[in-house]
C-alpha positions in Angstrom: 0.0 0.0 0.0 1.3 3.4 -1.0 1.5 6.2 1.7 1.0 9.9 1.1 1.0 12.9 3.4 -0.7 16.2 2.5 -0.9 19.5 4.3 -3.2 22.3 3.1 -2.5 25.8 4.3 -5.5 27.4 2.8 -9.1 26.6 1.8 -8.3 27.6 -1.8 -5.5 25.1 -2.1 -7.8 22.4 -0.7 -10.5 23.4 -3.2 -8.1 23.0 -6.1 -7.2 19.5 -4.9 -10.5 18.2 -3.8 -12.5 15.9 -6.2 -16.2 16.3 -5.3 -17.4 14.5 -8.5 -16.3 11.1 -7.0 -19.0 9.2 -5.1 -17.2 9.3 -1.7 -15.0 12.2 -2.5 -11.3 12.2 -3.4 -8.1 14.2 -3.4 -5.5 15.1 -6.1 -1.9 14.6 -5.0 0.9 16.4 -6.9 3.7 13.9 -7.6 6.1 13.2 -10.4 6.0 9.5 -9.5 4.0 7.3 -11.8 1.3 5.0 -10.3 -1.1 2.5 -11.8 -4.9 3.0 -11.7 -6.3 1.0 -8.8 -3.2 1.3 -6.7 -4.3 1.1 -3.0 -3.0 3.9 -0.7 -3.4 5.6 2.6 -3.4 9.4 2.7 -2.7 11.5 5.8 -4.5 14.8 5.2 -3.9 17.9 7.3 -6.6 20.5 6.7 -6.2 24.2 7.3 -6.5 25.0 11.0 -6.4 21.4 12.0 -4.2 20.2 14.8 -3.6 16.7 13.5 -4.0 14.9 10.2 -6.8 12.5 9.3 -6.1 9.3 7.4 -8.2 8.0 4.6 -7.7 4.8 2.5 -8.4 4.9 -1.2 -7.2 4.0 -4.6 -5.7 5.8 -7.6 -8.5 6.7 -10.0 -7.0 9.7 -11.9 -3.6 10.1 -13.6 -2.1 13.4 -14.8 1.3 12.6 -16.4 4.3 14.8 -16.6 3.9 17.3 -19.5 0.1 17.4 -19.4 -1.7 20.0 -21.3 -2.2 23.6 -20.0 0.7 23.2 -17.6 -1.4 21.1 -15.1 1.0 19.6 -12.5 1.7 15.9 -12.6 -0.1 13.8 -10.0 -2.7 11.2 -9.1 -6.3 11.4 -7.9 -7.2 9.2 -5.0 -10.9 8.2 -4.5 -11.8 7.7 -0.8 -12.8 4.2 0.2 -12.4 4.3 4.0 -12.9 7.6 5.7 -13.2 6.9 9.4 -12.8 10.6 10.4 -15.4 11.7 7.8 -12.8 14.0 6.2 -15.0 14.4 3.1 -17.6 16.4 5.1 -14.9 18.4 6.8 -13.4 19.3 3.4 -16.8 20.2 2.0 -17.6 22.5 4.9 -14.2 24.2 4.6 -14.5 24.8 0.9 -18.3 25.3 0.6 -17.9 28.9 -0.8 -15.8 27.5 -3.7 -17.8 24.5 -4.7 -19.9 26.3 -7.3 -17.0 28.4 -8.5 -15.9 28.4 -12.1 -12.2 28.6 -11.0 -10.3 25.7 -12.5 -9.0 22.9 -10.2 -6.1 20.5 -10.7 -8.5 17.8 -12.1 -11.5 19.2 -13.9 
């Protein structure tokens, strides 16, 4: 199982990485490393103003390779499978004002 750690310093950064179009939510992780679709992983996520990270388990469902169009950074999207701390709801509350924004994100 792959392991990632993310720390978000602002709600805007969190909005750009969050993947609300996935059934249980997900997060985009910038990385030059290449992974296969379906790779299982654990992600420690530190939200803005949080004192400690929450861990979710998921799998790779999105790939952005190096050299992608429009200068989009390379990385992987992780769909949440096990979310014991309900980080999805915490994220959506934090970024609620951005969710209907037309501002581009790192995925769509």
